[in-house]
Residue, then its C-alpha position, 0 to 999 in steps of 0.5 A: m554825886d557832885v553839885e552839878t548832878v544834884g542840881a540837874v536832878g533837882a531841876v528836872a524834878a522842879n520842871p513840871e514838864f518831866t512829871i508823868w501828867g506833864l509827859f502825857l500832855q506833851a505826847d502826841i495823839v497816838v501816844k496819848a491814845v495808846m496810854i489811854f487804852l492801856l489804862w482802860a485795859s488794865l482797869w478792865s482786866w482787874g475788874i474781871i479778875f475780881d469778878k472771877v474771884l468773887r464768883l469762884r468763892s460763891l460757886t465753892k460755897k454752893a458746891e460745898k452746900f450741895e455736897e453736904k445735902f448729897w451725903s446727908g442721907s436723903s433720897l436722890e429724888e428728894l434732892y433732885d426735887r429740891v435742886g430743880p431745873r436750874p441748878p446754881d452751881p456746876m456740881s448741882s448741874i452734873f447731878v441734875a443732868a445724871m438724874q434726868r438721864a437716869q429717870s429717862a432710862i427708867d421711864s423707858a424701862v417702866s414703859d416696856l414693862f407695862k406693855n409686856a406685863t399688862a393685858g386686856g381691859d379698858r381703863n377700869a381693869l388691868a391684868l398683871d403678870i406677876k412672873v413678868l413683873s417680878a423679873a424686873p429690877d425692883e425700882v422698875a417694877l414698883r414704878c410699873l405697879a404704881r402706873c397701873l394703879k394710877l391708870v385704873s383709879g384715875s388719880p393724878y397721884g400714885p399710891r404711898f410708897e409704904s403701901l406700894n412696897r408692902l403690895y410688891g413684897d406680897l406679890k413676889p413669888q419668893s416672898g411667900s411669908n404671908p398667904w395672899t388675900d384680895r384687898t383695895l388699895h388706891g381706889c382699886q380692887l386687887r385679885l391674885a389668881n394663877g399668877i395674874l393680878t387683876i386690878s379693877l376699879e373699886g366697887k366694880r368686878g374685874 
């Protein structure tokens, strides 16, 4: 590099008009507007990038926590109750949507079974066909039996699952391990005769 070139470069560097700020000040209004817009767009884009990175990390952590709960061995209904109607991450949202569809299908099946298996009575007594009840899937049959007990007893809550499951096991025709004995459960009197279970309010005769 000769002396003249070095001198020219030094002159350019020493001249404030050839700095970035100097060139910006010398530009016309259109160029200034474009440069300002590009600077704003760059800052806005980087802000979105950082926001997305942080959100993805947060969602990944929440999804991992949900997956741990899902495989923990607890029942799906308990997990559904814990997640609630507003899931915090996409994986939980898929689970909640699936559970809502499943519960809707089960509720519809329970309603159909209730219509087909029950007969007679007012609110204080129901007759339940055990053959029809036993032909349904266990989950549907248990829910139908719980609905009958809630309806007759007038309680807003169903019986305990252990008691309900034991009752259903004694009612199923193929069990036959123990002879049936009339009993009370959840404020109801239960009597079985000729394949018909009569559920009446405790203290009243069906």
